[in-house]
C-alpha positions in Angstrom: 34.9 -13.5 15.3 31.1 -14.5 14.9 29.6 -13.5 11.2 26.6 -10.9 11.7 23.2 -13.3 10.6 21.6 -11.9 7.5 18.0 -11.1 7.9 15.9 -12.5 4.8 14.1 -10.0 3.2 10.5 -9.5 4.3 7.8 -10.0 1.5 5.4 -7.9 3.4 7.7 -5.2 4.1 8.7 -5.2 0.5 5.1 -5.1 -0.8 4.3 -1.9 1.4 7.4 -0.2 -0.2 6.5 -1.1 -3.7 2.7 0.0 -3.1 4.1 3.4 -1.9 6.2 3.7 -4.7 3.4 3.0 -7.3 1.1 5.2 -5.8 3.7 8.4 -4.9 3.7 10.1 -8.6 1.3 12.7 -9.0 -2.3 11.0 -10.4 -1.3 7.5 -9.4 -3.6 7.3 -6.4 -7.3 6.9 -6.8 -10.4 6.8 -4.9 -13.5 4.8 -5.8 -12.0 1.8 -7.2 -9.2 -0.5 -6.8 -7.7 0.8 -10.0 -8.3 3.2 -12.7 -7.1 3.8 -16.5 -5.9 7.0 -18.0 -9.6 8.3 -18.5 -10.5 7.6 -14.7 -12.4 4.5 -15.4 -12.2 1.6 -12.7 -10.2 -1.6 -14.7 -11.7 -3.7 -11.8 -8.2 -5.2 -11.3 -5.0 -3.7 -10.0 -2.8 -5.7 -12.1 -5.1 -4.3 -15.5 -2.4 -3.5 -18.0 -4.5 -0.4 -18.6 -4.2 0.7 -14.6 -2.6 4.0 -14.1 -3.7 4.9 -10.8 -4.5 2.8 -7.7 -6.4 3.1 -4.4 -4.3 2.2 -1.3 -5.5 -1.5 -1.2 -5.4 -1.8 -5.0 -1.4 -0.7 -4.9 -0.7 -3.8 -2.6 -2.9 -5.7 -4.5 -0.1 -6.2 -6.9 2.7 -8.2 -4.7 2.8 -11.5 -3.4 2.2 -10.8 0.1 -0.9 -8.3 -0.2 -3.1 -10.0 2.3 -0.8 -9.6 5.0 0.4 -5.9 3.6 -3.1 -5.0 3.8 -3.3 -6.2 7.4 -0.7 -3.5 8.5 -2.2 -1.3 6.6 -5.5 -1.9 8.6 -3.6 -1.7 11.9 -2.7 2.2 10.6 -5.9 3.3 9.7 -8.2 5.6 11.7 -11.0 3.5 12.5 -10.1 0.4 10.9 -12.1 0.5 7.6 -9.5 1.3 4.9 -11.7 1.6 2.0 -14.0 3.9 3.6 -10.8 6.0 4.7 -9.1 5.9 1.1 -12.4 7.0 -0.6 -13.6 9.8 2.0 -13.9 13.0 -0.5 -11.6 15.0 2.3 -8.6 12.4 2.0 -5.6 13.7 0.3 -2.6 11.9 -1.6 -0.1 13.1 1.0 -2.4 11.5 4.0 -2.4 8.1 2.0 1.5 8.5 1.6 1.8 9.1 5.4 -0.6 5.9 6.0 1.9 3.9 4.0 4.8 5.6 5.8 3.4 4.7 9.2 2.7 1.2 7.8 5.9 0.7 6.7 7.5 1.9 10.2 5.5 -0.5 11.9 6.2 -3.6 9.7 10.1 -2.7 10.3 9.5 -2.5 14.2 7.4 -6.1 13.8 10.5 -7.6 11.8 12.9 -6.5 13.9 11.4 -8.0 17.1 11.0 -11.1 15.2 
């Protein structure tokens, strides 16, 4: 009887899932900066301890495979300009979470295909 082959966890998928989780709570997603503090001021770096909210790119910026995770997000965003899309005044938190869901599904598909 053959043992099933265990697939190694995909670091890009893990980064996307962690980023989505990071911005899921109300108030944890922002626009106009990679990350902001509790007063809504830019903290310039997503890993700044004062950060309490992140844009889509800032949220992935804390993962080890952030560059590759960003590439998956760019493939999913209409027009391919993630920063512009994230910062659109009409953009909603729900739309950003849906983008992450789409990126996560796409990455799972890519990983399964090998």
